[in-house]
C-alpha positions, 0 to 999 in steps of 0.5 A: 710646820707640824701642828697639833690636831684637835677638835672642838667638842663644846663651845659656850659664851664662857668656855671652849672644850677641845680634844686632842686628835693625833695621831701622835706619831704624826702630829704633836699633842695639844700639850706640846703645841699649846702655844700654837693651839691657843694662837690658832683658836684666837686667830679663828675667833673661837677664843676671846678674852674671858673664855676658858679653854679646857681640853682632853689631852692625848691620855684622855685627861681633862685640863685647862690651857690658860691664855691672856685673851690676846692669843698667847698661851699663859700656862696649864691648870688642872680642871676641877671635876665640878667645872667639867660637870658644869659644861 
C-alpha cells in the first residue's frame, strides 16, 4: 500500500508539526492520506489525545489535521498565524 511520506519537524507536549516529503509522483500527499497519517502517528505513540497536529502540505501551506485522540482523522482546519509563530 502506498502511503504519504512525512517528517516530524517539531514535537512538544501539546503539538506535533510534520512536513509532507513526497515525491508526489510516487506517494500520496499528507492531505490525500490524512487518515493514514493520523493513524500511523497514533500507533507510533507520537500523537495522543490533546496533541494538535499541524502540517506543511505539498505546496508549503500550513494547516491542521484534526483527530479524535484515538487515531482517527476528524477533518482539516486552517492554522492561524499566531499558532504557527508560537511553535
